[in-house]
C-alpha positions as CSV (number, residue, x, y, z in Angstrom):
1,M,113.9,40.9,-95.5
2,D,113.2,37.8,-93.6
3,E,116.1,36.9,-91.5
4,Y,114.8,33.4,-90.8
5,G,114.5,32.6,-94.7
6,R,117.3,30.3,-94.9
7,V,116.8,28.3,-91.8
8,A,113.0,28.0,-91.3
9,S,113.0,24.5,-92.6
10,L,115.9,23.5,-90.3
11,Y,114.4,25.2,-87.5
12,D,112.5,22.2,-86.0
13,P,115.1,19.3,-86.4
14,L,117.6,21.7,-84.8
15,V,115.9,23.3,-81.6
16,G,112.4,21.0,-81.5
17,R,113.9,18.4,-79.3
18,P,115.8,20.4,-76.6
19,L,113.1,23.0,-76.3
20,R,110.2,20.1,-76.3
21,P,110.3,19.7,-72.5
22,I,110.1,23.8,-72.2
23,H,107.1,24.0,-74.4
24,Q,105.1,21.2,-72.7
25,A,105.5,22.8,-69.3
26,L,104.3,26.3,-71.1
27,A,101.2,24.2,-72.8
28,E,100.3,22.9,-69.6
29,R,100.1,26.0,-67.8
30,L,98.3,27.3,-70.9
31,V,95.6,24.6,-70.8
32,R,94.7,25.5,-67.2
33,T,92.8,29.1,-68.8
34,S,90.6,26.7,-70.9
35,G,90.2,29.4,-73.7
36,N,91.7,31.1,-76.3
37,V,96.0,31.9,-76.4
38,L,97.9,34.1,-78.0
39,D,101.6,32.4,-79.3
40,L,103.8,35.9,-80.0
41,C,106.9,35.3,-81.8
42,C,105.6,31.6,-82.7
43,G,108.2,30.6,-85.3
44,T,107.1,27.2,-86.6
45,G,104.5,26.7,-84.2
46,L,106.3,24.3,-81.6
47,L,104.2,25.7,-78.7
48,A,101.2,25.7,-80.9
49,K,101.3,22.1,-81.2
50,H,101.4,21.0,-77.6
51,A,98.6,23.4,-76.9
52,L,96.4,22.6,-79.8
53,E,96.8,18.9,-78.2
54,G,95.7,20.5,-75.2
55,G,92.2,21.8,-76.7
56,L,93.1,25.2,-76.8
57,S,92.3,27.6,-79.5
58,V,95.6,29.1,-80.4
59,T,96.3,32.4,-82.7
60,G,100.0,32.5,-83.5
61,V,101.9,35.9,-84.4
62,D,105.2,35.9,-86.4
63,L,107.0,38.4,-88.7
64,S,108.8,35.7,-90.6
65,P,106.7,34.5,-93.3
66,H,109.0,31.4,-93.9
67,M,108.4,30.6,-90.1
68,L,104.7,30.7,-90.5
69,D,104.8,28.7,-93.9
70,V,106.1,25.8,-92.0
71,A,103.8,26.6,-89.0
72,R,100.7,26.3,-91.3
73,V,101.8,23.1,-92.9
74,K,102.9,21.2,-89.7
75,R,100.3,22.7,-87.2
76,P,97.6,23.5,-89.3
77,G,95.1,23.7,-86.3
78,A,96.3,27.3,-85.4
79,R,95.3,30.9,-86.7
80,Y,98.5,32.1,-87.8
81,I,99.0,36.1,-88.5
82,L,101.9,37.6,-89.9
83,A,102.5,40.7,-87.9
84,D,104.9,42.3,-85.6
85,A,104.4,41.2,-81.9
86,S,105.4,44.6,-81.0
87,A,102.5,46.2,-82.5
88,L,99.6,43.9,-82.7
89,P,96.9,44.3,-85.1
90,L,94.4,42.6,-82.5
91,P,92.1,44.3,-80.0
92,D,92.5,45.0,-76.3
93,D,91.5,42.0,-73.9
94,D,90.9,39.7,-76.8
95,F,93.0,36.5,-75.2
96,D,92.8,34.4,-71.9
97,A,96.6,34.1,-72.2
98,A,99.5,34.6,-73.9
99,A,103.0,33.3,-74.0
100,V,106.3,34.4,-75.6
101,S,109.1,31.6,-75.8
102,F,112.6,32.4,-76.9
103,A,111.9,35.7,-78.4
104,L,112.7,38.4,-75.8
105,H,116.7,37.6,-75.8
106,E,117.0,38.3,-79.7
107,K,115.3,41.5,-80.0
108,P,116.5,44.9,-78.9
109,L,115.4,45.8,-75.6
110,R,112.8,48.4,-76.7
111,T,111.6,45.8,-78.9
112,A,111.4,43.3,-75.9
113,R,109.5,45.5,-74.0
114,A,107.1,46.6,-76.3
115,I,106.2,42.9,-76.9
116,L,105.6,42.1,-73.4
117,A,103.4,45.6,-73.0
118,E,101.3,44.2,-76.4
119,A,100.9,41.1,-74.5
120,R,99.5,42.8,-71.6
121,R,97.2,44.8,-73.8
122,V,95.6,41.9,-75.5
123,V,95.4,39.5,-72.7
124,R,92.0,40.2,-70.5
125,P,92.5,41.7,-67.0
126,G,93.9,38.8,-64.7
127,G,94.7,36.4,-67.4
128,P,98.5,34.9,-67.4
129,I,101.2,35.4,-69.5
130,L,104.0,33.5,-69.7
131,V,107.6,33.7,-70.5
132,A,110.5,31.2,-71.6
133,D,114.0,32.6,-72.0
134,Y,117.5,32.5,-70.9
135,L,118.4,33.5,-67.2
136,P,121.6,35.7,-67.0
137,P,124.5,33.8,-65.2
138,G,124.6,32.6,-61.8
139,P,126.4,29.8,-59.8
140,G,126.0,26.4,-59.8
141,R,124.9,26.1,-63.6
142,P,126.6,23.7,-65.7
143,W,129.6,25.9,-67.7
144,L,129.1,23.4,-70.7
145,T,125.5,24.3,-71.3
146,G,126.6,28.0,-71.0
147,R,129.1,28.0,-73.7
148,A,126.8,26.1,-75.7
149,I,124.1,28.3,-75.6
150,R,126.5,31.1,-76.3
151,L,127.6,29.5,-79.3
152,V,124.5,28.8,-80.8
153,E,123.5,32.6,-80.2
154,W,126.6,33.8,-81.8
155,L,126.0,31.3,-85.4
156,A,122.7,33.1,-85.5
157,G,124.2,36.3,-86.4
158,R,126.0,39.4,-85.6
159,N,122.7,41.1,-84.7
160,H,121.2,38.4,-83.0
161,H,123.9,37.9,-80.6
162,A,124.4,41.6,-80.1
163,H,120.8,41.6,-78.8
164,F,121.3,38.3,-76.7
165,L,124.5,39.8,-75.0
166,E,122.5,43.2,-74.1
167,Y,119.6,41.0,-72.9
168,M,121.9,38.8,-70.6
169,A,123.8,41.7,-69.2
170,N,120.6,43.8,-68.7
171,G,119.4,40.8,-66.3
172,G,117.3,38.8,-68.5
173,A,113.5,38.7,-68.6
174,A,112.7,39.9,-65.3
175,P,113.3,43.5,-65.6
176,L,111.7,43.7,-68.9
177,L,108.5,42.1,-67.4
178,E,108.9,44.7,-64.7
179,Q,109.2,47.6,-66.9
180,A,106.0,46.3,-68.9
181,G,104.0,46.5,-65.9
182,L,104.0,43.0,-65.4
183,S,104.5,41.0,-62.1
184,A,106.3,37.8,-62.7
185,R,107.2,34.9,-60.9
186,L,110.1,32.4,-61.6
187,T,108.0,29.0,-61.5
188,R,110.5,26.4,-63.1
189,T,114.0,26.2,-64.6
190,F,115.4,24.0,-67.5
191,M,118.7,23.4,-68.9
192,G,120.6,23.3,-65.8
193,G,119.3,26.6,-64.7
194,W,119.9,28.4,-67.9
195,V,116.3,28.6,-69.0
196,G,113.7,30.1,-66.8
197,L,109.7,29.7,-66.9
198,Y,108.1,33.3,-65.6
199,A,104.3,33.3,-65.0
200,T,102.7,36.7,-64.8
201,E,99.0,38.3,-64.6
202,A,98.2,40.9,-67.1
203,I,97.0,43.6,-64.4
204,R,96.3,47.1,-66.1
205,A,95.0,50.4,-64.2
206,D,91.9,51.9,-65.8
């Protein structure tokens, strides 16, 4: 069953504008790779759009056929694959870079770790892996933004909300990246500090 089947056509109008600065920042960093990039859990291709505009070759992967249908219509320049991002049907070292935006928080922790491990596997050694997602609560952040985020995650459904709470309680993306063997650096924040962009390098021991 496609959990995004009912909302795929509404996804862009609902979240496209607030997420645009984050996707633009991701794309700007990806453009530095000057090659082929992998957009994991790509949804409707919001990030793919900016990466394509930067002249990159983009492959998007998502498990929702309805979201991919929207992506293929609205952002036809990318290659889209219907697949599980935690078990990619792609060879090792096949991409110059990868990105995961707003996907880890909605997955069980073991699945989030598996997605990052797969990104590490398919990106060439030394290639960047970028992650944009929510940061756990901290001082000085606007409470209204935090409440709005929690409301949106609650409205997304019981399972989605439960995974979000587990993700936040576990410390967000940073420990997941470390557990996947990735050295991550928080490079920028958005939404008053509630969203972070992590830059990593895929370094594997042979």
